[in-house]
N, C-alpha and C positions, 0 to 999 in steps of 0.2 A: 568587580564582577559586572559583566555586561549581559543584557538580555537583548537579543536581536531576532526580529521576526522577518522572514522572507517567504515568498510564495513561488511555487513551481506549477506551471500549467501543463497538463498532459491530456492529449486526445486519445480516447480509447475506442476499441472496436465493439465493445459490449462483451457479454459473457461468452466464453471464458478467456478473457484477455489478461495475461500476466506480463507486466512490463517492468524491466529492470530500470530502476531510477537511481542506482548507486552513483553513477557518474555525475548526475545533476546535484546530488547531495555533496559529493566530494568538491565539486566546483563552487557550490554555495558556501561550504565551510572555508574553502581556500580564500574566497573573496572577502570574508569578514576578518581574517587574520587573527583569530584567537588561537591560543596554544593548547588549553585544556579545559574540559568541561563536558557538557552533555548536549547532544543534538536530538531533538524530538521531531519526528515526522508524523503528521496528522492529515488524513484525507478527509475533506469536507464531503458529507453525504452519507446516507444510510445504506447504500448498496455497493460500497467498495471498501477495501481493507488494505492494510499495510502488513507485510510479513517479511521474513527473510528465509532464503534457502539457496542452495547451489543452483544458479540459473543456467541450466543446460537442457537441451531438448528432451532427454529421457525423463528428467525430474519434472520438467514443465508438464509433460503429458501425464506423469504419475499424479501430480497435484490436481490437475484438471479431472482425472478419473476418480480421484479420492472424493472430491466435492460432488461429482455426479452420483457416486454411490451413496454418500452420506446424506445429501440433500438433493434429490433428483429434480431436474428442471420440469419435467412433465407431470408431476404430481399436483393435485389440487391443494392449495393452501388457503386458509380462511382470509388472509390478507387480500387475496385476489378478488374476493367479493366486495371489499371495501371500495377500491378504486377501479377495478376492472383492468388493471395494467399487467396482470399475469406475471408479476415479478416477486411474489412472496418468497420464492426460493432465494432470490438475491439478497433480500433483507436478512434471512436466516443465516446465509453463508457469511455475510459481512458482520453480523452480530457475533457469530462464533469466532471469526478470525480477529476482529477488533480493528479500530480505525487508526491506531497509532503504535509507534515503536520508539524507544529511547536508546540511543547509541552513545556511549562515552567516546571522547576523543582526547588524544594526548599528542604533543608535538605537532599540533595542527592537523592530525590525521585521525580518521575514524578508526576505532578499534574493532575491526571485523576480521573474521577468519579468512584464510587464504582463498577459500572457495565460497565465501558467504557474500551474497548480494542482497540488497534491499529491493523489495518487489511491491508494486502497486497491483492489487488484485481487483479487477473489474468484474463484478458479478451481475450488473444490471443487464436486462434483456435488450438493450439498445446501446449504440455508441453514445459516449458522454464526453464532455469537456470537463476534466477534473481539476480542482484546485487543491494543491497540497501545501499545507502550512509547514514551514520548517522553523522551529524555534531553537535558537542556539543560546545556551547559558554557559558563560565561561569567562576566562581571563587570558 
């Protein structure tokens, strides 16, 4: 059994940026040449998240609209008083979605559905340079 840690760097545009990182994960898994195990994706930071959905324009818009309705950008949040950065909404969105996702792999390939992609969700109110940790455990 091996444990391998890799990193992916990703520049975002700020909220509501949803970025398909599936290809980067596939390439990372391919480069380590393990056949079966689990790949965990973790975004560093408290204003971004990792999720999975069918990455197509309609659903991208639906996901953005969902977050706007559930946790509005222009509402006052207590966190905004602490630092004055007006990004309380981004912390709540990221906390709700979560920073990580674990995907099994077999035959050196991620086990994902036909239309399932892995997505970095940027919720912060400004562009960011995100670091994504990819930990692969397998043989």
